[in-house]
SEMI-89864 format. One line per 5 residues: number of its first residue (from 0); their letters; for each residue x, y, z of C-alpha. Coordinates in Angstrom, 3 decimals, always signed. Layout:
NUM) A) X Y Z | ...
***
This chain:
0) MKTTS) +148.656 +18.007 +169.430 | +149.288 +20.624 +166.650 | +146.852 +20.724 +163.808 | +145.948 +22.911 +160.335 | +144.217 +25.909 +161.330
5) KDDLR) +141.871 +27.538 +159.256 | +144.568 +30.155 +158.419 | +146.951 +27.741 +157.228 | +145.195 +25.946 +154.144 | +145.212 +27.310 +151.027
10) SHCAV) +141.592 +26.991 +151.011 | +138.288 +25.192 +152.999 | +137.576 +23.160 +150.099 | +137.202 +19.342 +151.255 | +139.927 +17.811 +149.071
15) NYGVE) +142.144 +21.032 +149.520 | +141.930 +19.508 +152.795 | +142.917 +16.190 +152.134 | +145.529 +16.968 +149.888 | +147.351 +19.104 +151.804
20) MFGDR) +147.623 +16.699 +155.083 | +148.180 +13.347 +153.050 | +148.834 +14.785 +149.261 | +152.369 +14.157 +148.697 | +153.689 +10.977 +147.721
25) WSLLI) +155.960 +10.573 +151.047 | +153.246 +10.796 +153.344 | +151.079 +7.976 +151.495 | +153.851 +6.228 +150.927 | +154.727 +6.360 +154.736
30) IRDIV) +150.806 +5.118 +155.362 | +151.142 +2.558 +152.928 | +154.589 +1.198 +154.981 | +152.833 +0.948 +157.878 | +149.809 -0.765 +157.056
35) FAGKK) +151.370 -3.144 +154.383 | +154.555 -3.861 +155.163 | +154.559 -2.983 +159.153 | +157.538 -0.855 +158.998 | +157.940 +1.488 +162.459
40) TYGEF) +161.011 +3.161 +162.551 | +162.681 +5.841 +160.103 | +165.289 +3.327 +159.424 | +162.816 +0.911 +158.241 | +160.961 +3.569 +156.106
45) LKSEE) +164.362 +4.749 +154.650 | +164.759 +1.360 +153.019 | +161.953 +1.622 +151.256 | +162.205 +1.142 +147.081 | +161.524 +4.917 +146.478
50) KIATN) +164.593 +5.884 +148.368 | +163.089 +8.791 +150.226 | +165.344 +11.531 +151.403 | +166.647 +11.370 +154.954 | +165.639 +14.761 +155.205
55) VLASR) +162.570 +14.496 +153.270 | +161.326 +11.757 +155.530 | +162.170 +13.349 +159.252 | +160.206 +16.223 +157.457 | +157.364 +13.987 +156.821
60) LSFLE) +157.367 +11.893 +159.658 | +157.634 +15.282 +161.671 | +154.292 +16.856 +159.807 | +151.968 +13.595 +159.571 | +152.749 +13.594 +163.894
65) GQGIL) +151.996 +17.221 +164.126 | +148.591 +16.812 +161.974 | +147.710 +13.972 +164.795 | +147.810 +10.933 +161.616 | +150.641 +9.400 +163.344
70) LKAPS) +152.066 +9.029 +166.778 | +155.698 +8.767 +167.862 | +157.181 +6.949 +170.786 | +160.132 +5.357 +172.432 | +160.787 +1.779 +171.728
75) PDGRK) +160.811 -0.174 +174.959 | +164.537 -0.023 +174.499 | +164.305 +3.302 +173.816 | +167.369 +3.582 +171.179 | +164.759 +4.418 +168.433
80) DFYTL) +161.262 +5.693 +167.757 | +158.189 +3.563 +166.564 | +155.518 +6.015 +164.248 | +152.316 +4.298 +164.277 | +149.218 +5.564 +162.990
85) TEKGL) +146.657 +7.498 +165.275 | +142.708 +7.166 +164.650 | +143.086 +9.607 +162.645 | +145.631 +7.621 +160.241 | +144.056 +4.506 +160.801
90) DLIPI) +140.957 +6.437 +158.837 | +142.842 +7.008 +156.002 | +142.993 +2.867 +155.384 | +140.083 +3.087 +152.816 | +141.632 +5.900 +150.592
95) VLNIV) +145.056 +3.684 +150.445 | +142.622 +0.872 +149.694 | +140.609 +2.486 +146.672 | +144.225 +3.554 +145.586 | +145.243 +0.361 +145.599
100) LWSAQ) +142.108 -0.710 +143.013 | +142.598 +2.045 +140.928 | +145.822 +1.142 +140.693 | +145.404 -2.741 +140.030 | +143.527 -1.480 +137.356
105) YDAKS) +145.787 +0.843 +135.446 | +149.163 +0.267 +136.109 | +149.988 -3.395 +134.122 | +153.130 -3.965 +136.628 | +151.342 -3.212 +139.601
110) YVRPL) +152.736 -5.652 +142.572 | +149.245 -6.239 +143.842 | +148.168 -7.275 +140.204 | +148.739 -11.099 +140.980 | +146.477 -11.001 +144.507
115) KDFVA) +143.423 -11.462 +142.449 | +141.671 -12.390 +145.365 | +142.712 -9.818 +147.675 | +141.546 -7.412 +144.937 | +138.236 -8.654 +144.319
120) RISQN) +138.159 -8.660 +148.370 | +138.541 -5.021 +148.297 | +136.250 -4.360 +145.278 | +133.208 -6.761 +146.763 | +133.287 -5.218 +150.271
125) PMQVS) +135.069 -2.182 +150.934 | +133.927 -0.816 +154.036 | +134.476 -4.584 +155.644 | +138.017 -4.898 +154.555 | +138.784 -1.251 +155.836
130) EEVKT) +137.359 -2.015 +159.176 | +139.624 -4.959 +159.337 | +142.715 -3.720 +158.073 | +142.358 -0.853 +160.633 | +141.828 -3.588 +163.329
135) LVRNG) +144.849 -5.172 +161.735 | +147.125 -2.110 +162.537 | +145.865 -1.083 +165.558 | +146.798 -3.964 +166.834 | +150.202 -3.845 +165.791
140) GCLFP) +150.349 -6.179 +162.439 | +150.019 -5.343 +158.742 | +148.522 -6.322 +155.607 | +152.137 -8.340 +154.099 | +154.588 -8.910 +156.784
145) NGKE) +156.765 -11.224 +154.540 | +156.703 -8.925 +151.050 | +155.344 -6.337 +148.409 | +151.551 -6.224 +148.423
***
């Protein structure tokens, strides 16, 4: 599994490493789609409302796989590839949940704002919720299988 070498980084700042691994919006949206909507295939990622370009999606999936954040495996029928989060990818869930909290506070139109109980639960016990979500996703589940977060 390829990982970024120290020569590939602009600096060894901890924030820079995070930005280089998942700092573009597409990487975080792919992770969001897996965690919140249970998306697993290239075609499912393409259907996200942000309308990622096909070449950008292919590039980001390949990059995230190369960094050990995603794992690509053929579907049981072999017709599609399934993407899942590795343990390294699952460890990004607390960051994604913190972005959700921040967005709920500052985006008046955030899809998560009406889910007051969900937001309150994350706020009150972020580590417990993060671990529960990791277990859910690790076992093939997602937070909102029937709609937007």
